[in-house]
N, C-alpha and C positions, 0 to 999 in steps of 0.2 A: 804523378805523386799524389795529387789530390784524390784521384780515384782509389788508389791503394789505401790511403788514410781513411776515406769514407767507408771502404769495404771492411777494414779492421774495426772501425767504430761501430758500424751496424752489426757486424758479426758478434762483437763482444757484448753489445747490449742485448741482442737476441739470445745469446748463450746464457747470460746471467738470468734473464727473465725466464727462459725455458728451464733452467736449472732449478729455480725456485718452484716453478709449477710442477716439475717432475718429482721433486722431493716431497711436495705436498700430496701428490697422487699416489706415489709408490709407498709412502710411509716406511722409511728405511730403518726404523728403530726396533730393536729387539730387546725385550726386558729380561734381564738375568737376575734371578733371586738367589742370594747367598744363604748360608745356613742360618744366619741371624734373622732372616726375614726381610732384610732391606733389599729393595729392587734397584737395579742399575740399568740405564739405557745404553745400549751399544749401537753405533751406526754401522749398517751393513750395506752391501750391494753398491759400493763406490763405482766400480767399473760400469755396471749397468746404468746407473744414474748419469754418469758422465757421457757415456756413449749415446744414450737416448737424447740427452740435452744437446750435445754437439750435432747430432743428426738433424734434430728439429731446427736448430739455428742455421745450419748450412742450407737446408731446404728453404726456409723462410728468407734468408739473405739472397739466395739465388732468385727466388720469386720476386723479391723487391727490386733487384737489379734489372730483371727482364721487364718489369712493369714501369719503372720510373726512369730508366736510362736508355 
């Protein structure tokens, strides 16, 4: 039970950290300008950001488990 809890904790920490880094690198915002000249930012590429972040977190969690357990 402790092993599963630590796996979930490490995976979630790595996921949120890699999610923040991936969003900073990919720059998922697209500016849309309306007729009035006002710009609005829309977030795009949700699936790409989540897939890359989850892949990085799974790889780093697996590496951490092989190194420390």
